[in-house]
N, C-alpha and C positions, 0 to 999 in steps of 0.2 A: 243442934240448934240451940239458941240461946231463948227461954222462954220470954226473958226481958224484952225481946225486941220483934215485934212485929209491926212489917212496915204496912201503911194504910193503902188500899186499892186505889188507883188510878181514880175512878170517879165512885164513890160508896152510897148506894143510896142509902144503906143503912152497916154500922159495925156491927159485927156480931163478936170477934174477936177482940180484947185490949189488951195490952200486957200485964197490967195490974189484974185482971180478974181470970187470965188464959189457965183453962183447965184442960188438961191433956188427953184427960177422958173422953172430953166434947169436941177433940179433932176431928172434923170430916175426915182430913186423908188420913189419919190416922185409922180410925173407923174402915173406911173404904179400903185402906193396905191391910189389912187384918182379914177383913172379907175374901178378897181376892188370894191371897194367900193362902186361907184355907180351903175356898173353891178350889184352886190349882191342885192343892194337894188333894185332895176330894178326888178328883178328877184324873190324876196321876195315878192314886191308887188302882181306883176304878179300871185304867185302862193299860196296867201294867200287865195285865192279862194276855196282853195283846201286842208285848213286848215295847210298846212307845212309850215314850217321859213324856211332858209339855214341852221340851224343846225337839221333840217329834212331830207329835200326835197335832201342832198347832200351825205350821207349816205347811204341813200336807193337805189338813181340812181348807187354810187358805189356798191349796193348791186347788184342790176340789173344787171348791167354790168360783176362783177366776181362772180357768185351763190355759197358759200360754203367759199368765203374769212372769213379771221380770225378778231377776235379783233385788232390783231397787227398789219395785214396788213392795215388793214379800218383805224386804225390812222395814221398810216405813209403815205397812199395813199392821205389822208385829212389836214396831217401836225397839228393831235390834239393828246394833251394827252389823254393816253390810259383812266384814270380816268376820263376826262371829257366824253369820246365817251362810257363809259360804260353807264353814267349816261342817255346820250342820248338815248341811246339801251333800256335801262329799261323803256323811256318815250315810245318809237318806239314800243318795246313788249307790253306794257299798252294797246297802240291804236288798237292792233291788225295787226302791219304791218310788223313785221319781228320774227322771231325765232332764240333760240341759238340752235344748235343741237351737242350734245359730238360727236366726230370724232370717229367711230367704230374700227380705226389702232390707235390709243394715246385718253385716256381718258383723258388725260390733254388738249387737241386740242377741240376748240371750233367754233363749223364754223355758220357763220350770212346766214339765207336765208330769204327772201321774204315769208308773204302770199301774196294770190291773192289778198289781200286789197292793200297789200304793192306793190303788183305789180303795181294794178291801179292807188295808188299815185304817183307812180315814174312815169308812163307812159305820164304825158304832160312834163317833167322837158327837154327831148329834144327840145319838139318845143319850148318852152319857152327861151332857150338857145338861138336856132337858130333864133329865132325872134330878140332877146335883140342883141345879137353880131350884126345881119345884119344890125342894127341900128344905134349902135356905127361906123361899120364899112364904113359906108356912105358917098359914093364917092371915095373911095378908087378902084382902078382899081384890079385886079383879081393878075398883077405882083406885085402890092402894098403890096398887102394882102399876097403873098408868101414871098415877103421880110422882111415884118414885123414879118411871124412866123421862118423864117429863122436867123433874127437876135435874137429875144427871145430864140431860141432853142440854139445859141449863148453863150446869156448870161448863159442861164439855166447853161450848160457843164461849165461855167467857175465858175458859183456857186458850182457843184460840187466837181470840183477839187480844189479850195477853200478849201471847207468842207474835204475832202480826206487829204488832206495836213495836215492841223490842228488837224485831230482827227490821223494822224501820228506822229507828234509834241507832242501830249499831251501822246498818247502811250508811246515813245519814254521818255518823261518827267518820266514817272510814271515807265518805265522800270529804269531809270537813279535813282530814288531815293532807288531803290531799294537795 
């Protein structure tokens, strides 16, 4: 990324980053990425003893929370390419941790279900996540934690709004080219 070019947001209430004063160490995205990378490494290390990697425990956990989820839904939830998710599911199925079930209402739809072994494999995930997240939040008050959640949710709402606007702009451009 060229540090000399920062585009202005669509409707800025305040500009926090300016090209002439940009400081990489204050980049919110970079800080979040470092935290996520570190957190996933920590959780992976703790779940390693259960024979699971992030690519495996994340879909298992989501399947445990949403029994019968489809491949498309799981891919969207985890923001993983459906092709890559299919390969992961092939490995999980070969390990006996999940199975694919064709829908009785629509034969084109495949529902994903955990096997008893998959349920057992996904069981430690919430505890490991809680332990790790609590370690990362050491020294925060409950109020600070709630503030952080609120701010992250606001950022996510901004992301959703930007993506929606970009999708509409692409659609309008496509309609205009017809």
